[in-house]
C-alpha positions as CSV (number, residue, x, y, z in Angstrom):
1,M,0.0,0.0,0.0
2,T,1.3,3.5,-0.8
3,T,0.9,6.7,1.2
4,M,-0.9,9.8,0.0
5,N,-0.9,13.1,1.9
6,V,-4.1,15.2,1.7
7,S,-4.5,18.7,2.9
8,L,-7.9,19.4,4.6
9,P,-9.4,22.5,6.2
10,D,-9.6,22.2,10.0
11,Q,-13.4,21.6,9.9
12,M,-13.0,18.7,7.5
13,K,-10.1,17.2,9.4
14,R,-12.3,17.3,12.6
15,W,-15.1,15.6,10.7
16,V,-12.8,12.8,9.5
17,E,-11.4,12.3,13.0
18,V,-14.9,12.1,14.5
19,Q,-16.0,9.6,11.9
20,A,-12.9,7.5,12.5
21,H,-13.6,7.4,16.2
22,T,-17.2,6.3,16.0
23,G,-16.1,2.7,16.1
24,R,-17.1,2.0,12.6
25,Y,-13.6,2.8,11.3
26,S,-10.3,2.0,12.9
27,N,-8.6,5.2,11.8
28,A,-8.9,8.2,9.4
29,S,-7.4,6.2,6.5
30,D,-10.0,3.5,6.9
31,Y,-12.7,6.1,6.7
32,V,-11.2,7.7,3.6
33,R,-10.8,4.3,1.9
34,D,-14.5,3.6,2.6
35,L,-15.5,6.9,1.0
36,I,-13.4,6.1,-2.1
37,R,-14.9,2.6,-2.4
38,R,-18.4,4.0,-2.1
39,D,-17.6,6.7,-4.7
40,Q,-16.3,4.0,-7.1
41,E,-19.4,1.9,-6.6
42,Q,-21.7,4.9,-7.2
43,T,-19.8,5.8,-10.4
44,V,-20.2,2.3,-11.7
45,K,-24.0,2.5,-11.0
46,I,-24.2,5.9,-12.7
47,V,-22.4,4.7,-15.8
48,E,-24.7,1.7,-16.0
49,M,-27.8,3.9,-15.6
50,Q,-26.5,6.2,-18.3
51,R,-26.0,3.2,-20.6
52,L,-29.5,1.9,-19.9
53,V,-31.0,5.4,-20.6
54,S,-29.1,5.6,-23.9
55,E,-30.2,2.1,-24.8
56,G,-33.8,3.1,-24.0
57,L,-33.7,6.3,-26.0
58,G,-32.1,4.5,-28.9
59,S,-34.7,1.8,-29.0
60,G,-37.3,4.2,-30.4
61,I,-41.0,4.7,-29.5
62,S,-43.1,1.7,-28.7
63,D,-46.5,1.0,-30.2
64,Q,-47.6,-0.6,-27.0
65,S,-49.3,1.3,-24.1
66,M,-47.6,1.9,-20.9
67,V,-49.9,-0.5,-19.1
68,A,-49.1,-3.3,-21.6
69,I,-45.3,-2.6,-21.1
70,L,-45.6,-2.7,-17.3
71,N,-47.7,-5.9,-17.4
72,F,-45.1,-7.5,-19.6
73,F,-42.2,-6.7,-17.3
74,R,-44.3,-7.7,-14.2
75,L,-44.9,-11.1,-15.7
76,Q,-41.2,-11.4,-16.5
77,A,-40.3,-10.5,-12.9
78,E,-42.8,-13.1,-11.6
79,A,-41.4,-15.8,-13.9
80,K,-37.8,-15.0,-12.6
81,K,-39.0,-15.3,-9.0
82,Q,-40.6,-18.7,-9.7
83,D,-37.5,-19.9,-11.5
84,H,-35.3,-19.0,-8.5
85,G,-37.8,-20.4,-6.0
86,L,-38.6,-17.1,-4.4
């Protein structure tokens, strides 16, 4: 593992120290690593959502009603639940 020095205003430094001492984190570095991991996960989710939106926009306009579309996907979800024994 490598070391990185980060400059923080006093208020942020106090915040990190308080978070590190809540018992959830062993130290300030552990807290910062957790923030970075969560940011990475959020970024992956945002990229996937953007991909899905682009795919949806690119698929064009459906000739089916919204009710028909929702019913179709509800049936698919129910079938998946049954396939997985849920």
